[in-house]
C-alpha positions as CSV (number, residue, x, y, z in Angstrom):
1,M,86.5,167.6,324.5
2,G,88.5,168.7,321.0
3,K,90.2,166.3,318.4
4,P,93.4,164.5,319.9
5,L,96.4,165.3,319.0
6,L,98.1,162.3,316.7
7,C,102.0,161.8,317.6
8,Y,104.4,158.9,315.5
9,V,107.1,158.0,317.1
10,T,109.7,156.5,314.7
11,D,111.1,153.1,315.8
12,R,113.3,152.2,312.4
13,R,114.1,148.5,313.9
14,S,111.0,147.8,313.8
15,L,110.0,148.9,309.9
16,A,108.7,145.5,308.1
17,C,111.8,145.1,305.8
18,P,114.3,142.8,304.2
19,S,117.4,142.2,306.8
20,G,120.4,143.8,306.3
21,E,118.2,146.5,304.3
22,N,119.2,150.2,304.7
23,L,116.5,151.5,307.2
24,I,117.3,155.4,306.9
25,E,115.0,155.6,303.6
26,P,112.3,153.0,304.6
27,L,111.9,155.4,307.5
28,L,112.0,158.7,305.1
29,A,109.0,156.8,303.4
30,K,106.8,156.4,306.7
31,I,107.5,159.9,308.0
32,E,106.4,161.5,304.7
33,A,103.5,158.7,305.0
34,V,102.2,159.9,308.1
35,A,102.6,163.6,307.7
36,A,100.4,162.7,304.3
37,A,97.6,161.5,306.5
38,G,97.8,164.5,308.5
39,I,99.9,163.8,311.8
40,H,100.3,166.2,313.6
41,W,103.9,165.3,315.2
42,I,106.5,163.0,314.8
43,Q,108.8,162.0,317.7
44,I,112.2,161.4,315.5
45,R,113.4,158.3,318.0
46,E,116.3,156.2,317.2
47,K,118.7,156.2,320.1
48,D,121.1,154.1,318.4
49,L,122.0,156.7,316.0
50,P,125.1,158.9,316.2
51,G,125.0,162.5,316.0
52,K,125.6,163.3,312.6
53,E,123.7,160.7,311.4
54,I,120.2,162.0,313.7
55,A,120.7,165.8,312.0
56,A,121.2,163.9,309.2
57,L,117.5,162.2,309.9
58,A,115.7,165.6,310.9
59,R,116.8,167.6,308.5
60,K,115.6,165.2,305.6
61,A,112.3,164.6,307.9
62,L,111.7,167.8,307.7
63,S,112.3,168.3,304.1
64,V,109.4,165.2,303.3
65,V,107.2,166.7,306.3
66,S,107.1,170.4,304.2
67,K,106.1,168.8,301.0
68,H,102.2,168.3,302.9
69,A,102.1,171.6,304.3
70,T,99.7,173.5,302.7
71,H,98.2,177.0,303.5
72,A,95.0,175.8,305.5
73,K,97.6,172.7,307.1
74,P,100.7,173.1,308.5
75,P,103.3,170.5,308.5
76,A,103.8,168.1,311.2
77,R,105.8,169.5,313.6
78,V,109.3,167.0,313.9
79,L,110.4,166.5,317.5
80,V,113.8,165.4,318.1
81,N,114.6,162.7,321.4
82,D,117.0,163.8,323.8
83,R,119.0,166.0,321.1
84,L,118.6,169.6,321.6
85,D,122.1,170.2,320.2
86,V,120.6,168.2,316.5
87,A,116.6,169.7,317.1
88,L,118.6,173.1,317.1
89,A,121.0,172.8,314.7
90,E,118.2,171.6,312.3
91,Q,115.5,174.2,313.4
92,S,113.0,171.6,314.0
93,G,110.1,171.7,316.2
94,G,111.3,171.1,319.6
95,V,113.5,168.4,321.5
96,H,111.8,165.1,323.6
97,L,113.4,164.1,326.8
98,G,113.4,161.4,328.2
99,E,112.6,161.4,332.2
100,N,116.3,160.6,332.8
101,S,118.1,163.0,330.5
102,L,118.7,166.4,330.4
103,P,116.4,168.4,333.1
104,V,113.9,170.5,331.7
105,T,115.3,173.8,333.7
106,E,118.6,173.2,331.9
107,A,117.7,172.9,328.3
108,R,115.7,176.0,329.1
109,R,118.6,177.6,330.2
110,F,120.7,176.9,327.5
111,L,118.0,178.2,325.1
112,R,118.1,181.6,326.9
113,A,121.5,181.8,327.2
114,P,122.9,184.9,325.2
115,G,125.2,183.6,321.5
116,A,124.7,180.2,322.7
117,N,122.9,179.4,319.6
118,Q,121.2,180.2,316.7
119,P,117.6,181.9,316.9
120,L,114.7,179.4,318.2
121,P,111.6,178.6,315.8
122,P,108.8,179.8,316.4
123,D,107.1,177.7,319.1
124,F,110.3,175.7,319.7
125,L,108.4,172.8,322.2
126,V,110.4,171.5,325.4
127,G,108.6,168.1,326.5
128,V,109.6,165.1,328.1
129,S,108.7,161.2,329.4
130,C,107.0,160.7,332.6
131,H,105.9,157.3,333.9
132,S,104.3,158.1,337.6
133,L,102.1,161.5,338.9
134,E,105.5,162.9,340.1
135,A,107.3,163.1,337.5
136,A,104.1,165.0,335.6
137,R,104.6,167.4,338.3
138,F,107.9,168.0,338.1
139,A,108.3,168.7,335.0
140,A,105.2,170.6,334.6
141,A,107.1,173.0,337.9
142,E,110.3,172.7,335.6
143,G,108.6,174.4,332.4
144,A,107.7,171.4,330.2
145,D,105.5,172.3,327.2
146,Y,104.0,168.7,327.5
147,V,104.5,165.2,328.7
148,F,104.0,162.1,327.3
149,F,102.3,160.0,330.2
150,G,102.5,156.1,329.6
151,P,102.7,153.2,329.1
152,V,98.3,153.5,329.5
153,F,98.0,150.1,328.1
154,A,100.3,147.1,327.8
155,T,102.7,147.3,325.4
156,P,105.5,145.3,325.0
157,S,107.2,148.6,323.4
158,K,106.8,149.7,326.8
159,A,107.4,146.8,329.2
160,V,110.7,148.1,330.6
161,Y,109.1,150.9,332.2
162,G,106.8,149.2,334.2
163,A,103.1,148.0,334.4
164,P,100.5,149.5,332.3
165,Q,99.4,152.8,333.9
166,G,96.0,152.8,333.4
167,L,93.0,155.5,332.3
168,D,92.8,156.5,336.3
169,C,96.5,156.9,336.7
170,L,96.2,159.4,332.9
171,A,93.1,161.3,334.5
172,E,94.6,161.7,337.6
173,V,98.2,163.0,335.5
174,C,95.6,165.1,333.5
175,R,93.8,166.6,336.7
176,A,97.1,167.5,338.3
177,V,99.2,169.4,335.9
178,N,98.0,172.4,333.8
179,I,99.9,171.2,330.4
180,P,98.6,169.1,327.6
181,V,99.2,165.4,328.3
182,I,99.9,163.1,325.8
183,A,99.1,159.4,326.2
184,I,101.1,156.4,325.1
185,G,101.7,153.3,325.2
186,G,99.4,150.6,323.7
187,I,96.9,153.0,322.2
188,T,95.0,151.8,319.2
189,P,91.8,153.3,317.6
190,T,89.5,151.9,320.0
191,N,91.6,152.9,323.5
192,I,91.6,156.7,322.3
193,A,88.5,158.4,323.0
194,N,88.5,156.8,326.7
195,C,92.0,158.5,326.9
196,M,90.8,161.6,326.0
197,A,88.1,161.2,328.1
198,A,90.8,161.1,330.6
199,G,91.6,164.2,330.0
200,A,94.7,164.0,327.3
201,A,95.2,166.2,324.8
202,G,96.5,163.9,322.3
203,I,98.0,160.1,321.6
204,A,101.5,159.1,320.4
205,A,102.3,155.6,318.9
206,I,105.1,153.1,317.2
207,H,103.2,150.7,315.9
208,L,99.7,152.4,315.3
209,F,100.7,154.1,312.4
210,Q,104.1,152.5,312.2
211,A,102.7,149.0,311.2
212,A,99.9,150.8,309.1
213,D,100.0,149.7,305.3
214,D,98.1,152.4,304.5
215,P,98.8,155.5,306.7
216,A,95.8,157.9,305.5
217,A,93.3,155.1,306.1
218,A,94.4,154.5,309.7
219,V,94.4,158.1,310.8
220,S,91.1,158.0,309.2
221,T,89.5,155.4,311.2
222,I,91.2,157.1,314.4
223,R,88.9,160.1,313.3
224,R,85.9,158.8,312.6
225,Q,85.6,156.5,316.0
226,F,86.7,159.5,318.1
227,S,84.2,161.5,316.2
228,S,81.2,158.9,317.1
229,S,82.7,157.9,320.7
230,T,82.0,161.6,320.9
231,S,78.6,161.8,319.3
232,H,76.9,159.5,321.5
233,S,78.7,160.6,324.0
234,A,76.7,164.1,323.5
């Protein structure tokens, strides 16, 4: 069982900021803090913003994460939610599609179209959010590079997707597909090891990282708890 891939999913509207404050700058500060803490992926998920503003946010996010890259540690991968056009225009690390948004096959067709876009960034990823075993199987068959599966545990931000799926369903999905499965929904430092034991390649979360006053300490806690759990199970 390898170390978990950690993904921060943005939600500027849930930042603890004074009412009426422009939330883009606080969000960029949070993005930079989690990048400095060693988060692997950052998904820009601000669905209410128009395309130009999402593009500007992605551009700035790519700039701030690059500050924390070293020869030994690449910058955090920035994924753009839903907007393939923005992901390509800003040369981000990938696009994350909703279960009912652009099909993976259409995204792949567009990416392969001669002259339709500028050269892809290295290792450009196409991922999909899935909320059932059937959806995960379909996404994998269509050529997704990874899937988010959840909600694994109860969480207000994912209540619209139904009751928690639980660890047994997560394990079933992980066994059924041959691409990385990222667990999402109600993730805490104490249940990450359970997600990994079920076969997940990593976890994604909003609150876990965004609400942390000290993201570096939060990431250290996650890694410490995970290391302790794996050593005890060895």
